[in-house]
C-alpha positions as CSV (number, residue, x, y, z in Angstrom):
1,X,132.8,14.7,-21.5
2,X,133.9,11.1,-22.1
3,X,132.6,9.4,-25.2
4,X,132.7,5.7,-26.0
5,X,132.1,5.1,-29.7
6,X,130.7,1.9,-31.1
7,X,129.6,0.9,-34.6
8,X,126.5,-1.2,-35.2
9,X,123.6,-1.5,-37.5
10,X,121.1,1.3,-37.0
11,X,117.8,-0.1,-35.9
12,X,118.9,-3.5,-37.4
13,X,118.2,-2.3,-40.9
14,X,120.5,-3.4,-43.7
15,X,120.0,-0.1,-45.5
16,X,121.1,1.8,-42.4
17,X,124.1,-0.3,-41.4
18,X,127.5,1.1,-40.6
19,X,126.7,4.4,-38.9
20,X,128.9,5.2,-35.9
21,X,127.0,6.2,-32.7
22,X,128.4,7.5,-29.5
23,X,127.4,6.0,-26.2
24,X,128.0,8.3,-23.2
25,X,128.1,7.5,-19.5
26,X,127.1,9.9,-16.8
27,X,124.0,12.1,-16.6
28,X,125.4,15.6,-17.4
29,X,127.3,17.1,-20.2
30,X,129.1,20.4,-19.4
31,X,131.3,20.9,-16.4
32,X,131.7,24.7,-16.8
33,X,128.8,27.2,-16.8
34,X,130.7,29.2,-19.4
35,X,130.5,26.4,-22.0
36,X,127.5,26.4,-24.3
37,X,125.4,23.3,-25.0
38,X,125.2,22.4,-28.7
39,X,121.7,21.4,-29.7
40,X,120.0,20.2,-32.9
41,X,116.4,20.6,-33.8
42,X,114.8,17.8,-35.8
43,X,111.5,18.6,-37.5
44,X,111.3,22.3,-38.2
45,X,107.9,22.9,-39.7
46,X,106.0,25.3,-37.4
47,X,106.6,24.1,-33.8
48,X,110.2,23.1,-34.5
49,X,111.1,26.5,-35.8
50,X,109.7,28.1,-32.7
51,X,111.7,25.8,-30.5
52,X,114.9,26.5,-32.5
53,X,114.3,30.2,-32.1
54,X,113.8,29.7,-28.4
55,X,117.0,27.8,-28.0
56,X,118.9,30.4,-29.9
57,X,117.7,33.0,-27.4
58,X,119.1,31.1,-24.4
59,X,122.7,32.1,-23.7
60,X,123.7,28.7,-22.3
61,X,123.2,27.0,-25.7
62,X,123.5,27.4,-29.4
63,X,121.7,25.7,-32.3
64,X,124.3,23.8,-34.2
65,X,122.1,21.9,-36.6
66,X,118.6,21.9,-37.9
67,X,117.2,18.8,-39.6
68,X,114.1,18.2,-41.7
69,X,113.2,15.6,-44.4
70,X,111.7,18.5,-46.4
71,X,114.3,20.9,-47.7
72,X,111.7,23.6,-48.4
73,X,111.6,24.6,-44.7
74,X,115.3,24.9,-44.2
75,X,116.0,28.5,-45.4
76,X,113.4,30.2,-43.2
77,X,114.6,28.4,-40.1
78,X,118.3,28.8,-40.8
79,X,117.7,32.5,-41.3
80,X,115.5,33.0,-38.2
81,X,118.0,31.2,-36.0
82,X,120.9,33.1,-37.4
83,X,119.2,36.4,-36.8
84,X,118.9,35.5,-33.1
85,X,122.2,33.8,-32.3
86,X,124.4,35.5,-34.9
87,X,125.5,32.3,-36.6
88,X,123.6,30.1,-39.0
89,X,123.1,26.5,-38.1
90,X,123.9,23.8,-40.6
91,X,120.9,22.1,-42.2
92,X,120.7,18.3,-42.9
93,X,118.0,16.2,-44.4
94,X,118.8,12.9,-42.6
95,X,118.5,13.0,-38.8
96,X,121.0,10.2,-38.6
97,X,123.8,12.7,-39.4
98,X,122.8,14.5,-36.2
99,X,123.2,11.4,-34.2
100,X,126.7,10.8,-35.7
101,X,127.8,14.3,-34.6
102,X,129.5,13.8,-31.2
103,X,129.7,17.6,-30.7
104,X,125.9,17.8,-30.3
105,X,124.8,17.5,-26.7
106,X,121.0,17.5,-27.0
107,X,118.3,17.1,-29.6
108,X,114.9,18.7,-29.8
109,X,112.4,16.5,-31.6
110,X,109.3,18.1,-33.2
111,X,108.6,15.6,-36.0
112,X,105.3,13.9,-36.7
113,X,104.1,11.7,-33.9
114,X,105.1,8.4,-35.3
115,X,108.7,9.4,-35.2
116,X,108.8,10.8,-31.6
117,X,109.7,7.7,-29.6
118,X,111.7,5.8,-32.2
119,X,113.8,8.9,-32.9
120,X,114.2,9.8,-29.2
121,X,115.3,6.3,-28.3
122,X,118.0,6.3,-31.0
123,X,119.1,9.7,-29.9
124,X,119.4,8.5,-26.3
125,X,121.4,5.5,-27.5
126,X,123.7,7.9,-29.4
127,X,124.4,9.7,-26.1
128,X,122.1,12.7,-26.6
129,X,119.8,14.3,-24.1
130,X,116.4,14.7,-25.6
131,X,113.5,17.2,-25.5
132,X,110.6,15.5,-27.3
133,X,107.4,17.2,-28.2
134,X,104.1,15.7,-27.0
135,X,102.9,13.0,-27.4
136,X,106.1,11.3,-26.4
137,X,105.0,8.1,-28.2
138,X,102.6,6.9,-30.9
139,X,101.5,3.9,-28.8
140,X,102.0,2.6,-25.2
141,X,104.7,0.1,-26.1
142,X,106.9,2.9,-27.5
143,X,106.3,5.0,-24.4
144,X,107.5,2.3,-22.1
145,X,110.5,1.7,-24.3
146,X,111.3,5.4,-24.2
147,X,111.1,5.6,-20.4
148,X,113.3,2.5,-20.1
149,X,115.9,3.9,-22.5
150,X,116.2,7.1,-20.6
151,X,116.9,5.2,-17.4
152,X,119.2,2.6,-19.0
153,X,121.4,5.2,-20.7
154,X,121.1,7.8,-18.0
155,X,119.9,10.6,-20.3
156,X,117.9,13.7,-19.5
157,X,114.6,13.4,-21.4
158,X,111.8,16.0,-21.1
159,X,108.4,16.0,-22.8
160,X,107.1,19.3,-24.3
161,X,104.1,19.8,-22.0
162,X,105.1,23.5,-21.5
163,X,102.5,24.3,-18.9
164,X,104.6,22.3,-16.4
165,X,107.0,25.2,-16.5
166,X,104.4,28.0,-16.6
167,X,104.4,30.2,-13.6
168,X,100.6,30.4,-13.9
169,X,100.2,26.7,-13.9
170,X,102.6,26.2,-11.1
171,X,100.8,28.7,-8.8
172,X,97.5,27.1,-9.6
173,X,98.8,23.6,-8.8
174,X,100.3,24.9,-5.6
175,X,96.9,26.4,-4.6
176,X,95.1,23.1,-5.4
177,X,97.7,21.0,-3.5
178,X,97.4,23.4,-0.5
179,X,93.7,22.7,-0.3
180,X,92.2,25.9,-1.7
181,X,89.1,24.0,-2.9
182,X,89.5,21.0,-0.5
183,X,90.2,17.5,-1.8
184,X,90.2,17.6,-5.6
185,X,88.4,14.6,-7.0
186,X,87.3,15.5,-10.6
187,X,88.8,17.4,-13.5
188,X,86.9,18.3,-16.7
189,X,89.3,19.1,-19.6
190,X,88.5,20.3,-23.1
191,X,89.8,21.5,-26.4
192,X,87.9,23.1,-29.3
193,X,88.8,24.4,-32.7
194,X,87.3,25.1,-36.1
195,X,89.4,22.9,-38.3
196,X,88.2,22.8,-41.9
197,X,87.8,19.6,-44.0
198,X,91.0,18.2,-45.5
199,X,89.5,16.7,-48.7
200,X,90.4,13.4,-50.2
201,X,94.1,12.9,-50.7
202,X,95.2,12.2,-54.3
203,X,98.0,9.7,-54.8
204,X,100.9,11.5,-56.4
205,X,104.7,11.8,-56.5
206,X,106.0,13.5,-53.4
207,X,107.7,16.9,-53.8
208,X,111.2,16.6,-55.0
209,X,112.5,18.3,-51.8
210,X,110.8,15.7,-49.5
211,X,112.4,12.4,-48.6
212,X,109.1,10.7,-48.2
213,X,110.6,7.3,-47.3
214,X,112.5,8.8,-44.4
215,X,109.4,10.8,-43.5
216,X,107.5,7.5,-43.1
217,X,110.4,5.9,-41.2
218,X,108.9,3.4,-38.7
219,X,105.4,3.5,-40.1
220,X,104.2,0.9,-42.6
221,X,104.7,2.2,-46.2
222,X,101.9,3.9,-48.1
223,X,101.8,5.9,-51.3
224,X,102.2,9.6,-50.9
225,X,99.0,11.5,-50.9
226,X,98.7,15.3,-51.3
227,X,96.7,16.0,-48.1
228,X,98.9,14.5,-45.4
229,X,102.1,16.6,-45.4
230,X,103.0,18.9,-43.6
231,X,100.1,18.9,-41.0
232,X,97.1,16.7,-41.7
233,X,99.0,13.4,-40.9
234,X,97.6,14.2,-37.4
235,X,94.3,12.8,-38.5
236,X,95.5,9.4,-39.8
237,X,96.3,6.5,-37.5
238,X,99.3,5.4,-39.4
239,X,101.2,8.5,-38.4
240,X,99.0,10.6,-36.1
241,X,97.1,10.2,-32.8
242,X,94.2,12.5,-33.3
243,X,93.2,15.5,-31.2
244,X,93.3,13.5,-28.0
245,X,97.1,13.4,-28.1
246,X,97.6,16.5,-30.2
247,X,96.0,18.9,-27.7
248,X,94.3,16.6,-25.1
249,X,97.7,15.6,-23.7
250,X,98.3,19.2,-22.4
251,X,95.0,19.3,-20.5
252,X,95.1,15.7,-19.2
253,X,98.7,16.4,-18.0
254,X,97.5,19.4,-16.0
255,X,94.6,17.4,-14.6
256,X,96.7,14.4,-13.6
257,X,99.3,16.7,-11.9
258,X,96.6,18.4,-9.9
259,X,94.8,15.2,-8.8
260,X,98.1,13.6,-7.9
261,X,97.3,10.4,-9.8
262,X,99.4,8.1,-11.9
263,X,97.8,5.2,-13.8
264,X,94.0,4.8,-14.2
265,X,91.9,1.8,-13.3
266,X,89.3,2.3,-16.1
267,X,89.2,4.3,-19.3
268,X,86.2,4.8,-21.6
269,X,85.7,6.9,-24.8
270,X,83.2,7.6,-27.5
271,X,83.2,9.7,-30.6
272,X,83.9,9.7,-34.4
273,X,84.3,11.8,-37.5
274,X,81.0,13.6,-37.1
275,X,81.4,17.2,-38.3
276,X,82.5,16.6,-41.9
277,X,81.6,13.0,-42.3
278,X,81.8,11.9,-45.9
279,X,83.5,15.1,-47.0
280,X,87.1,14.0,-46.6
281,X,89.3,11.0,-45.6
282,X,90.1,12.2,-42.1
283,X,90.2,9.0,-39.9
284,X,90.5,10.1,-36.3
285,X,87.6,11.4,-34.3
286,X,86.8,15.1,-34.6
287,X,84.3,14.8,-31.7
288,X,85.4,12.7,-28.7
289,X,84.7,12.3,-25.0
290,X,87.0,10.4,-22.8
291,X,87.0,9.5,-19.1
292,X,89.7,8.0,-16.9
293,X,88.9,6.8,-13.4
294,X,91.5,6.4,-10.7
295,X,90.4,4.0,-8.0
296,X,87.0,4.8,-6.4
297,X,87.4,8.5,-5.8
298,X,89.0,10.4,-8.6
299,X,88.2,11.0,-12.3
300,X,89.4,13.0,-15.3
301,X,87.2,13.7,-18.3
302,X,88.2,15.2,-21.7
303,X,86.0,16.7,-24.5
304,X,87.6,17.2,-27.9
305,X,85.8,19.3,-30.6
306,X,88.2,19.7,-33.5
307,X,85.6,21.4,-35.8
308,X,83.3,23.4,-33.5
309,X,84.8,26.1,-31.3
310,X,81.9,26.7,-29.0
311,X,82.3,25.8,-25.3
312,X,80.4,27.2,-22.3
313,X,83.6,28.6,-20.9
314,X,84.2,30.6,-24.1
315,X,87.7,29.3,-24.4
316,X,89.3,26.7,-26.7
317,X,91.4,25.2,-24.0
318,X,90.9,24.7,-20.3
319,X,90.5,22.5,-17.2
320,X,87.8,22.8,-14.6
321,X,88.7,21.3,-11.2
322,X,86.1,20.3,-8.6
323,X,86.9,19.8,-4.9
324,X,85.1,19.3,-1.7
325,X,85.1,23.0,-0.9
326,X,84.8,24.6,-4.4
327,X,86.1,24.7,-7.9
328,X,88.8,26.3,-10.1
329,X,88.5,27.0,-13.8
330,X,91.9,27.2,-15.6
331,X,92.5,28.8,-19.0
332,X,95.7,30.1,-20.4
333,X,95.0,33.7,-19.5
334,X,94.3,32.9,-15.8
335,X,92.3,30.9,-13.4
336,X,89.2,31.6,-11.3
337,X,88.4,30.3,-7.9
338,X,84.8,29.5,-6.9
339,X,83.3,28.4,-3.5
340,X,81.2,25.3,-3.2
341,X,78.1,27.3,-4.0
342,X,79.5,28.5,-7.3
343,X,80.2,32.0,-6.1
344,X,83.2,33.6,-7.7
345,X,86.0,34.4,-5.2
346,X,88.8,35.8,-7.3
347,X,90.7,35.5,-10.6
348,X,94.4,35.2,-10.9
349,X,95.5,36.4,-14.3
350,X,98.5,35.7,-16.4
351,X,99.7,39.3,-16.4
352,X,100.0,39.1,-12.6
353,X,101.9,35.8,-12.9
354,X,104.1,37.1,-15.7
355,X,105.2,40.0,-13.5
356,X,106.5,37.5,-11.0
357,X,108.4,35.4,-13.6
358,X,112.2,36.0,-13.8
359,X,112.2,34.5,-17.3
360,X,112.4,37.1,-20.1
361,X,112.7,34.6,-23.0
362,X,109.3,32.9,-22.9
363,X,106.8,34.2,-20.3
364,X,103.3,33.0,-20.0
365,X,102.1,29.6,-21.3
366,X,105.5,28.2,-22.2
367,X,107.5,30.0,-19.6
368,X,110.8,28.3,-18.8
369,X,110.3,24.8,-20.2
370,X,113.2,24.8,-22.6
371,X,115.4,26.6,-20.2
372,X,114.4,24.1,-17.5
373,X,115.5,21.2,-19.9
374,X,118.9,22.8,-20.7
375,X,119.5,23.6,-17.0
376,X,118.9,20.0,-16.1
377,X,121.2,18.8,-18.9
378,X,123.9,21.1,-17.4
379,X,123.3,19.9,-13.9
380,X,121.5,23.0,-12.8
381,X,118.1,21.6,-11.6
382,X,115.4,19.0,-11.9
383,X,113.1,18.5,-14.9
384,X,109.6,19.8,-14.7
385,X,108.3,17.2,-17.2
386,X,110.5,14.2,-17.0
387,X,109.7,11.5,-19.5
388,X,108.3,9.0,-17.0
389,X,105.7,11.6,-16.0
390,X,105.0,12.5,-19.6
391,X,104.4,8.8,-20.5
392,X,101.8,8.6,-17.7
393,X,99.8,11.5,-19.2
394,X,100.2,10.3,-22.8
395,X,99.1,6.8,-21.8
396,X,95.7,8.0,-20.6
397,X,95.1,9.6,-24.0
398,X,96.3,6.5,-25.8
399,X,94.0,4.3,-23.7
400,X,91.1,6.7,-24.6
401,X,91.8,6.2,-28.3
402,X,92.2,2.5,-27.8
403,X,88.8,2.3,-26.0
404,X,87.2,4.3,-28.8
405,X,88.7,2.2,-31.6
406,X,88.0,-1.1,-29.9
407,X,84.5,0.0,-28.8
408,X,85.2,-1.3,-25.3
409,X,85.7,-0.1,-21.7
410,X,89.3,-0.7,-20.7
411,X,90.1,-1.9,-17.2
412,X,93.7,-1.2,-16.2
413,X,96.3,-2.3,-13.7
414,X,96.8,0.8,-11.5
415,X,100.5,-0.1,-11.0
416,X,101.5,0.5,-14.7
417,X,98.3,1.2,-16.8
418,X,98.5,-2.2,-18.5
419,X,95.2,-3.5,-20.0
420,X,93.3,-6.3,-18.1
421,X,91.4,-9.0,-20.0
422,X,90.6,-7.1,-23.2
423,X,92.2,-8.6,-26.3
424,X,90.5,-6.1,-28.6
425,X,92.1,-3.1,-26.9
426,X,95.4,-5.0,-26.2
427,X,95.9,-5.5,-29.9
428,X,96.4,-1.7,-30.1
429,X,99.1,-1.6,-27.4
430,X,101.8,-1.5,-30.1
431,X,101.7,-1.1,-33.9
432,X,103.1,-2.7,-37.0
433,X,106.5,-1.3,-38.1
434,X,108.2,-1.1,-41.4
435,X,110.7,-3.9,-41.5
436,X,114.0,-2.9,-39.9
437,X,112.5,0.1,-38.1
438,X,111.2,-1.5,-34.9
439,X,112.4,0.6,-31.9
440,X,114.6,-1.3,-29.5
441,X,116.8,-0.4,-26.5
């Protein structure tokens, strides 16, 4: 591995100047299959710890470092990773120390949404390969920058849409693409939950273990409130992206994959904070519908119900595909095939699919997604969810939120998803950044 080290200001911020970052050439890291990849996991509350444990189980890598702005989460993750790989990772509060470490080959990003793209871009520029959780970006501008950075610096970048690596999903997509229900023209996607109200946040001093300034990072500064960390930031536009990108991304990605579509020609959305209106300061919609049309013959719809679990399919997550010769209903425990008269033909269950999977680390929903990423980094295969594909799925959800917030229907250029003749929606294409934290490539 050849490194070329440069020194420059980090993200043009005077307070961050003088950090040495490595710039690598080439697309792969390890030449020998006997060498382990060194990875770092940034953002370890909940999902990040699961990803760290997953990496520790894969023999081709080891977790060298975990990083989180809140020290309260360190001990549990360090212990759980050590129990798996036999050696404890080091823990650091500032992710910039991870980027300085030239021994680290790849970073796993599971931070709040507003950090995903800016952190991934800086990691790429530091020579790291990147696995970034969904959504890959807080806004479309960041998504385009992230795709461009991956190409410019020739880095392997995968988004955490795990169903792309699920044997169940892959078999269903193969069936659809082979014409099992004819030409697929419509996908109805949904997510439902029973999230409780979050109350009204009280301004207070942040916990002593939390570096709240670094937690905010690229986001415009606000006072700490006691109902945003560690999870409810999802429901505030300054840091989160609502249910549409929190869980809608997974379903929209499956639908777009099945329909073989890229960028929409029109996106509409309606909704709001309906269920607990007036009972808390949650900003994003808890009830939302969204439609994305592709040309004159294909469409994807999404229904998000954050606070009411009931759906006709009796499942909190799923996709219903309609084709000229029938339909398929996909849920995480299997998918059912129907003819065009709604007669059930057969059900393919996850137990059957799992029996066919060679992966013993993570069968089922998440299957070999992390393993796929690490294999691609080592030169052993192609990514199942490369960042350019991830951006396309995330953009549909972002456009849905932009349509809802601007109260307009959005017409798009089908070549790149750019907004046509809509200043109100266009104003949301990017965001305001804290001075010195604007992402650049």
